Structures are given as structure tokens and as C-alpha cells.
FIFI-289216 format. One record per atom (N, C-alpha, C): x, y, z. Coordinates in steps of 0.02 Angstrom, whole numbers, padded with zeros to 5 digits, always signed. Layout:
BEGIN
XYZ...
***
This chain:
BEGIN
+00662+00174+00652+00680+00148+00592+00630+00182+00521+00665+00195+00484+00639+00222+00417+00688+00200+00368+00624+00195+00312+00652+00156+00241+00636+00222+00178+00692+00247+00158+00692+00297+00117+00711+00265+00044+00673+00288-00013+00674+00264-00075+00668+00315-00120+00720+00338-00159+00715+00376-00211+00738+00339-00274+00697+00328-00323+00727+00279-00371+00705+00301-00448+00743+00293-00496+00703+00292-00569+00728+00227-00604+00682+00216-00638+00700+00154-00669+00664+00154-00739+00681+00140-00795+00633+00151-00848+00620+00092-00868+00532+00077-00886+00492+00027-00898+00473+00041-00969+00428-00015-01011+00406-00023-01092+00357+00033-01080+00320+00058-01039+00264+00098-01069+00276+00183-01017+00335+00200-00962+00364+00240-00912+00415+00223-00892+00437+00283-00861+00487+00287-00816+00459+00282-00749+00484+00240-00702+00458+00249-00637+00493+00303-00596+00471+00321-00558+00496+00397-00516+00481+00389-00457+00507+00346-00405+00472+00356-00342+00512+00392-00302+00496+00438-00250+00527+00459-00200+00480+00458-00123+00500+00441-00080+00457+00430-00023+00494+00405+00026+00457+00403+00096+00499+00395+00155+00440+00374+00188+00457+00295+00229+00417+00262+00268+00451+00228+00331+00401+00268+00385+00431+00229+00447+00382+00185+00478+00395+00163+00539+00357+00129+00572+00279+00130+00572+00247+00085+00552+00177+00077+00530+00182+00049+00455+00108+00057+00431+00103+00015+00367+00090+00085+00301+00132+00080+00257+00138+00132+00190+00114+00104+00134+00059+00118+00120+00023+00085+00047+00050+00132+00001+00050+00094-00063+00070+00093-00136+00005+00088-00174-00027+00127-00191-00090+00124-00207-00101+00132-00282-00112+00116-00334-00126+00121-00407-00150+00060-00432-00180+00094-00509-00201+00031-00544-00154-00007-00557-00170-00078-00573-00131-00112-00614-00075-00081-00664-00014-00109-00677+00031-00079-00704+00073-00008-00700+00026+00016-00640+00071+00071-00628+00154+00083-00589+00184+00021-00575+00252+00016-00547+00253+00002-00474+00184-00025-00453+00182-00041-00366+00244-00113-00354+00216-00139-00414+00266-00215-00373+00340-00200-00403+00374-00154-00449+00434-00162-00472+00443-00111-00410+00430-00074-00389+00445-00038-00328+00474-00093-00279+00426-00133-00254+00435-00183-00198+00497-00227-00220+00518-00235-00279+00577-00264-00309+00637-00243-00301+00627-00188-00317+00697-00139-00318+00717-00132-00236+00659-00124-00200+00699-00125-00135+00710-00195-00096+00684-00237-00116+00712-00324-00083+00780-00324-00129+00778-00304-00184+00845-00316-00235+00845-00371-00279+00774-00384-00297+00769-00430-00353+00781-00387-00417+00748-00333-00423+00768-00281-00486+00816-00221-00459+00863-00199-00520+00890-00157-00499+00879-00082-00550+00871-00021-00483+00840+00037-00529+00900+00061-00564+00875+00107-00614+00940+00137-00656+00968+00198-00625+00935+00235-00573+00974+00267-00527+00929+00285-00470+00974+00308-00424+00929+00334-00361+00967+00292-00306+00928+00292-00238+00955+00281-00172+00894+00245-00136+00919+00192-00104+00873+00169-00058+00917+00138+00004+00898+00173+00066+00922+00192+00127+00868+00133+00195+00893+00103+00216+00844+00056+00263+00892+00084+00340+00849+00121+00386+00873+00136+00450+00960+00168+00447+00974+00204+00397+01038+00232+00399+01089+00182+00356+01076+00106+00350+01118+00058+00308+01078+00091+00230+01137+00098+00179+01107+00095+00106+01120+00028+00084+01057+00020+00050+01042-00043+00010+01077-00026-00073+01061+00010-00090+01068+00038-00136+01086+00118-00159+01145+00119-00208+01176+00192-00216+01200+00187-00285+01165+00219-00333+01203+00214-00413+01249+00254-00419+01270+00299-00372+01330+00346-00366+01388+00312-00357+01374+00297-00286+01410+00255-00254+01434+00176-00289+01404+00157-00322+01399+00079-00348+01373+00023-00284+01334+00055-00243+01310+00013-00195+01243-00034-00219+01253-00077-00225+01184-00141-00232+01198-00209-00193+01172-00202-00134+01179-00254-00087+01125-00300-00103+01137-00382-00117+01100-00421-00146+01047-00443-00084+00981-00481-00113+00925-00489-00082+00942-00506-00018+00995-00556+00002+01012-00589+00059+01043-00552+00111+01060-00505+00084+01111-00448+00131+01046-00385+00146+00991-00404+00136+00968-00334+00140+00919-00328+00196+00900-00385+00217+00853-00403+00287+00797-00365+00275+00761-00385+00212+00702-00381+00200+00662-00431+00182+00602-00438+00223+00529-00482+00204+00482-00469+00164+00479-00513+00121+00442-00487+00052+00399-00563+00049+00330-00533+00062+00274-00590+00030+00264-00580-00030+00252-00632-00068+00226-00622-00152+00167-00636-00140+00117-00623-00190+00034-00620-00212+00029-00696-00186+00061-00749-00229+00044-00818-00214+00086-00844-00152+00118-00804-00107+00163-00826-00045+00208-00858-00066+00218-00899-00136+00289-00938-00140+00316-00976-00084+00274-01018-00058+00276-01075-00012+00321-01134-00043+00365-01167-00009+00415-01219-00057+00349-01279-00040+00333-01302-00108+00282-01362-00102+00316-01406-00085+00374-01414-00074+00419-01501-00048+00426-01490+00013+00404-01442+00044+00407-01425+00129+00363-01431+00162+00350-01459+00215+00294-01439+00254+00284-01392+00290+00242-01353+00328+00228-01308+00348+00290-01282+00391+00319-01317+00443+00374-01310+00503+00423-01291+00471+00445-01330+00399+00485-01346+00369+00505-01260+00328+00445-01227+00312+00444-01171+00286+00463-01111+00325+00423-01108+00371+00456-01075+00422+00527-01090+00470+00545-01134+00452+00609-01132+00468+00682-01118+00422+00648-01113+00378+00701-01084+00315+00703-01016+00319+00679-00968+00361+00710-00902+00385+00721-00898+00434+00761-00935+00477+00776-00948+00532+00859-00978+00552+00888-00981+00499+00946-00980+00495+00969-01076+00498+01028-01099+00501+01036-01187+00500+01018-01206+00551+01016-01180+00606+01005-01239+00674+00943-01193+00697+00891-01196+00669+00828-01152+00702+00818-01185+00776+00783-01147+00801+00775-01169+00877+00701-01189+00875+00684-01251+00898+00622-01282+00895+00561-01252+00941+00579-01208+00985+00545-01203+01047+00517-01123+00997+00553-01086+00972+00538-01032+00920+00494-01053+00888+00505-01114+00832+00481-01127+00782+00395-01144+00803+00411-01178+00866+00334-01198+00884+00295-01129+00918+00328-01078+00930+00301-01023+00968+00269-00977+00897+00294-01000+00835+00275-00950+00800+00217-00991+00744+00209-01068+00766+00160-01092+00739+00095-01094+00787+00103-01066+00846+00047-01057+00879+00021-00981+00874+00083-00941+00871+00059-00877+00860+00002-00842+00815+00026-00892+00748-00016-00886+00690-00058-00933+00680-00101-00965+00731-00131-01034+00731-00125-01060+00676-00067-01106+00663-00063-01153+00627-00016-01218+00663-00020-01206+00721+00021-01283+00742-00025-01343+00730-00078-01348+00714-00107-01416+00698-00093-01437+00620-00048-01388+00579-00048-01396+00509+00029-01399+00505+00078-01405+00565+00144-01400+00567+00169-01450+00494+00148-01510+00497+00181-01554+00461+00129-01587+00397+00090-01525+00371+00069-01523+00327+00089-01491+00267+00082-01506+00189+00114-01482+00147+00081-01443+00102+00102-01359+00075+00057-01324+00057-00005-01350+00011-00009-01399-00025-00048-01415-00075-00106-01420-00033-00103-01435+00035-00158-01463+00069-00201-01404+00098-00161-01345+00102-00188-01291+00131-00234-01249+00090-00267-01216+00121-00334-01162+00086-00288-01093+00075-00327-01040+00053-00288-00976+00047-00271-00955+00106-00295-00965+00154-00296-00916+00211-00252-00962+00261-00254-01019+00267-00187-01051+00296-00131-01026+00263-00129-01040+00167-00057-01033+00165-00026-00952+00183-00075-00899+00185-00059-00831+00200-00035-00826+00263-00066-00876+00304-00035-00882+00381+00027-00890+00388+00029-00953+00329+00133-00994+00347+00173-00937+00317+00132-00909+00271+00188-00861+00235+00209-00803+00268+00161-00768+00319+00180-00720+00376+00224-00732+00422+00187-00808+00445+00251-00835+00494+00313-00824+00479+00321-00866+00401+00396-00872+00389+00431-00795+00374+00397-00756+00361+00430-00690+00353+00433-00640+00405+00415-00647+00454+00412-00631+00530+00465-00664+00564+00481-00728+00556+00536-00779+00584+00624-00747+00562+00587-00713+00502+00670-00700+00468+00688-00641+00509+00641-00604+00542+00666-00551+00576+00680-00491+00542+00629-00462+00475+00663-00431+00431+00660-00351+00486+00695-00305+00433+00716-00222+00454+00660-00208+00425+00625-00232+00382+00578-00193+00329+00525-00262+00314+00467-00246+00289+00400-00301+00265+00380-00268+00214+00380-00303+00159+00363-00277+00082+00292-00350+00078+00219-00308+00062+00172-00362+00056+00157-00332-00012+00143-00392-00075+00130-00370-00128+00058-00394-00142+00000-00366-00133-00065-00379-00124-00076-00453-00107-00075-00451-00037-00062-00518-00008-00158-00562+00012-00187-00502-00019-00270-00543-00026-00289-00556-00083-00252-00547-00139-00288-00542-00208-00295-00608-00218-00275-00663-00192-00314-00729-00214-00360-00749-00160-00396-00698-00135-00440-00732-00092-00507-00697-00065-00563-00746-00069-00626-00737-00060-00666-00667-00021-00697-00630-00039-00725-00586-00001-00728-00592+00082-00755-00632+00113-00772-00656+00177-00709-00677+00206-00662-00705+00168-00589-00733+00208-00542-00676+00211-00545-00629+00162-00496-00570+00139-00527-00526+00215-00572-00530+00246-00594-00476+00277-00587-00492+00359-00591-00570+00352-00552-00594+00414-00466-00586+00428-00463-00604+00383-00370-00591+00373-00335-00534+00367-00383-00482+00348-00361-00409+00344-00364-00393+00439-00404-00423+00454-00409-00407+00538-00341-00431+00568-00327-00484+00547-00258-00532+00585-00187-00498+00573-00207-00488+00524-00145-00461+00483-00128-00387+00508-00176-00360+00525-00163-00279+00566-00148-00288+00616-00181-00338+00659-00149-00364+00728-00073-00375+00740-00058-00416+00677+00019-00446+00675+00065-00387+00659+00024-00360+00609+00087-00286+00584+00093-00241+00656+00055-00227+00686+00044-00183+00758+00096-00216+00782+00103-00277+00817+00147-00302+00872+00219-00308+00856+00230-00315+00784+00289-00315+00721+00322-00261+00739+00280-00205+00724+00320-00142+00732+00372-00116+00674+00366-00130+00605+00428-00122+00583+00401-00092+00527+00432-00046+00487+00407-00027+00419+00379-00078+00368+00316-00049+00356+00289-00122+00307+00257-00073+00244+00277-00083+00169+00271-00077+00120+00205-00122+00088+00133-00099+00097+00081-00131+00068+00065-00106+00003+00078-00163-00053+00037-00155-00113-00009-00165-00132-00060-00124-00156-00134-00134-00170-00154-00081-00248-00198-00122-00269-00247-00080-00295-00333-00054-00246-00317-00109-00206-00391-00110-00184-00403-00041-00114-00437+00013-00139-00449+00057-00086-00480+00016-00008-00526-00020-00013-00551-00044+00052-00480-00092+00082-00435-00116+00049-00388-00134+00088-00329-00092+00123-00323-00037+00085-00293+00016+00090-00325+00061+00167-00377+00081+00167-00416+00117+00208-00427+00076+00286-00432+00005+00275-00431-00038+00337-00357-00059+00363-00313-00052+00316-00256-00097+00361-00188-00033+00368-00207+00018+00322-00126+00078+00325-00134+00125+00345-00077+00155+00362-00067+00217+00412-00062+00270+00353-00010+00269+00305-00006+00329+00266-00006+00291+00187-00035+00346+00132-00042+00324+00070-00010+00361+00008+00017+00308-00030+00047+00359-00087+00023+00318-00133-00001+00365-00193-00051+00345-00251-00003+00371-00296-00019+00326-00343+00045+00321-00396+00025+00322-00468+00030+00354-00500-00001+00382-00558+00047+00386-00610+00070+00325-00675+00098+00319-00722+00170+00317-00690+00186+00281-00648+00242+00263-00609+00277+00303-00575+00241+00393-00561+00262+00426-00528+00227+00430-00449+00257+00445-00400+00221+00468-00326+00181+00514-00327+00132+00517-00326+00094+00600-00340+00068+00633-00289+00039+00583-00237+00020+00621-00173+00035+00562-00109+00061+00603-00053+00074+00552+00001+00041+00579+00058+00003+00556+00089-00030+00579+00151-00056+00540+00194-00084+00548+00253-00122+00500+00294-00194+00481+00279-00213+00420+00290-00253+00384+00269-00316+00417+00257-00344+00428+00326-00374+00495+00326-00398+00548+00290-00345+00592+00286-00334+00644+00235-00338+00629+00170-00313+00566+00147-00318+00532+00076-00394+00531+00033-00422+00501+00107-00492+00470+00071-00558+00543+00098-00522+00593+00148-00573+00640+00136-00574+00700+00094-00505+00714+00090-00485+00763+00037-00447+00756-00004-00434+00723-00056-00373+00694-00101-00363+00752-00127-00305+00768-00149-00278+00827-00175-00271+00833-00245-00274+00783-00286-00267+00778-00364-00326+00741-00367-00346+00757-00443-00387+00694-00501-00393+00642-00484-00314+00610-00497-00321+00545-00484-00321+00502-00434-00288+00540-00363-00327+00508-00298-00387+00519-00296-00428+00571-00307-00481+00560-00309-00526+00503-00321-00509+00487-00395-00517+00435-00420-00509+00378-00380-00435+00375-00362-00422+00302-00339-00457+00293-00264-00477+00362-00227-00501+00352-00151-00573+00338-00172-00607+00329-00221-00691+00305-00234-00718+00349-00254-00702+00425-00277-00749+00464-00278-00772+00459-00375-00823+00455-00376-00844+00437-00435-00877+00496-00495-00880+00546-00443-00897+00600-00482-00841+00660-00477-00816+00659-00516-00760+00719-00538-00762+00745-00595-00746+00813-00595-00768+00859-00677-00715+00927-00656-00691+00952-00704-00657+01014-00705-00711+01081-00681-00672+01107-00640-00715+01178-00605-00653+01229-00621-00703+01289-00615-00672+01355-00617-00681+01397-00555-00632+01411-00505-00646+01456-00461-00678+01526-00457-00717+01535-00435-00735+01614-00437-00720+01640-00386-00709+01625-00315-00701+01661-00261-00684+01603-00196-00665+01616-00143-00636+01577-00098-00674+01517-00081-00744+01540-00092-00781+01483-00061-00832+01458-00131-00830+01487-00182-00874+01462-00245-00822+01438-00299-00861+01390-00326-00836+01387-00403-00884+01345-00450-00869+01359-00520-00911+01339-00540-00897+01269-00603-00936+01216-00602-00919+01168-00641-00966+01165-00706-00932+01168-00775-00962+01179-00830-00991+01096-00843-00958+01066-00847-01003+00994-00879-01056+00984-00821-01072+01005-00778-01123+00980-00733-01178+01039-00723-01149+01102-00768-01200+01182-00770-01221+01208-00701-01160+01184-00647-01187+01189-00561-01136+01241-00537-01154+01271-00497-01118+01302-00440-01121+01296-00381-01061+01272-00361-01044+01250-00295-01031+01309-00245-01039+01300-00189-01028+01335-00113-00995+01283-00070-00914+01300-00064-00894+01243-00023-00903+01283+00053-00899+01253+00101-00877+01280+00174-00804+01288+00171-00763+01258+00156-00685+01275+00163-00665+01321+00114-00614+01350+00111-00587+01394+00066-00562+01343+00011-00587+01363-00046-00553+01320-00108-00474+01350-00128-00433+01308-00123-00367+01340-00150-00346+01365-00209-00308+01411-00229-00332+01459-00300-00309+01389-00341-00267+01347-00352-00241+01317-00389-00297+01267-00415-00344+01262-00404-00396+01204-00406-00421+01203-00481-00424+01143-00493-00451+01125-00570-00488+01084-00582-00519+01032-00517-00566+00992-00518-00608+00995-00463-00653+00962-00468-00696+00955-00387-00708+00883-00398-00751+00844-00349-00779+00778-00333-00805+00777-00287-00865+00748-00297-00918+00748-00249-00925+00668-00255-00945+00642-00172-00963+00589-00166-01028+00577-00155-01073+00527-00167-01134+00511-00165-01172+00544-00101-01132+00488-00039-01167+00513+00034-01146+00598+00043-01109+00619-00010-01093+00692+00036-01137+00755+00003-01184+00728-00054-01231+00783-00059-01274+00800-00016-01311+00860-00005-01357+00886+00066-01384+00935+00026-01473+00941+00033-01514+00964+00011-01506+01030+00049-01500+01093+00023-01528+01159+00059-01576+01189+00033-01603+01224+00108-01691+01257+00086-01648+01310+00055-01710+01340+00010-01683+01383-00039-01656+01380-00075-01617+01335-00082-01540+01328-00156-01616+01345-00229-01561+01371-00274-01608+01380-00315-01580+01332-00377-01612+01306-00451-01597+01267-00494-01532+01271-00508-01482+01234-00519-01411+01248-00531-01368+01260-00499-01382+01262-00400-01349+01263-00362-01347+01216-00324-01278+01189-00285-01270+01147-00237-01225+01184-00190-01264+01190-00112-01240+01227-00061-01168+01194-00035-01151+01125-00039-01100+01098-00018-01078+01052-00056-01021+01038-00056-00980+00991-00101-00913+00943-00068-00905+00875-00099-00856+00860-00048-00771+00882-00037-00783+00925-00096-00688+00939-00091-00674+00959-00157-00608+00990-00167-00607+01027-00215-00515+01003-00221-00502+00984-00290-00414+00966-00327-00376+00990-00364
***
């Protein structure tokens, strides 16, 4: 099963221009606040309408501007978890889960979700009495109970403290592995992306700039923006001298790379833990660097 997204939408400060395909696994949309991540999710869910483009889920067209197709949210089979979880305050935990299960939910199945997400003892409680972590479990149970074809997670850990976030990241990873559906995970936290996701799409000014596996994204980012998003703080313009050497004017340093430097390299980035001291190195030279982009 795959989700194909190719859309454009004019926003206040820029034009959203997204082009990607997400398959089973967790696909991250990583970028600074206001770069278009949440708008992309809303377009997939049918809450907002792109100006042009096409959205296809497992061969089923959800949106096509040319063919004038725009399925309403309830017909898209998309599970969407909002930042604040959007639980119904006047419903119990059990009733919240049942809202995604049709007119006559199977109570045994409801009980199985309560057990699976470790919230059985909260079944008759209302959202106001739940902690942040409990609310997240209820929201995830409700989402999975809908049996969606794709899962959209909009910064699900943003309201949690550090310790609880770490605990729930592990739980969510296990749940998503069990569900085995395409999942789009929106975040501006590289730690969340590193822990949870399989593929990263870095967004720069509303445009999908780099799409690659998580490990490659963090070890060898392809652009200056991707390098900064990945946590590299030492980034500067560079001049390629040969296949393994470049000069960084701002630092007054010559860098020697073990790997071949691409001919179109314009910047280099060095992570603090990548510095190595080489015997016999002259002042103004570093024998190894983290990478080039």
C-alpha cells in the first residue's frame, strides 16, 4: 500500500509544493514551524483543498484537480491524530473509541482495544480526568479502531514532558509496527524523527527538498538546510579543490575527506563528535570532516 502526494497550494508566505510517495512504514515530514507540514496533512485528510495536484492512496484517487475529484474526509479512510488529540470531552474513553467503529460497535472488539492500549481501567473516565499520556493512548486507540488505510500524526508528542515523551515514543513505535500502514509523521523534532521514522522528507519553505532513509539523512545530509535540520551546527560555504579536498574560507581551513566530494558541493558541515586529531596535521588543516552538501 502506498500514498502518493503531488500537490501545490498557495499560502500567505509561500507556495506549498509537495511531491512524495510513502509506503508501509513511518514517513517523516521534518521542518521548522510554519513550513507547511500540518497543511500537507490536512490536504491528505481532505480538511483543506490543494490548488492543484493529485493524491492517490493504494490506487484510489482522493484528490485530482484536473479530473475534479475531491473526496470528503469521511470517504478517504484516513486516520488523523491532531496535536491536542481532539477527544470528545462529553464522552467517556470507551465512547470515544466507539466513535470510529460504526453504528453498532462490537463491545468485545472495543474491550480488546482498551486492553491493547492499556486503558481498560479508564474506560468510563472522561478526557478532563486523563493525563497527557493517557489522552494520547485513547486517541491512538480511537484512530486504530477506525481501521484507516493511512495514519496521519501531527506532532503527537508536543504537549508531553521529556520523560513521558520518551516512554510513549517507544509505545507508539510498537503500535505502528503492528498496524503496518503508511504513516505520515509531522514533527520539528529531529530526535522524534530519528527514534520513530524510517524515511525523512525535509521541508524548506513549503517544498519537499530531500527525501531519504533516516540513517542516510542524519549521517550524510544532501543540502545545507537538511544538514541544519539534522542537528549539524557547524555549516559553512566551501570550495571544492579536488575529489577529496575542499577549502572553507570562513574557517580558514582545508578539509580532507575520506569519501569523494561531489563536484557540485557548496557547503560542508562538521558535527562536534566527528572531529579527529591527526598526527602531523599543520595549522589550518583538518584531516577528516563529517560530510559535504
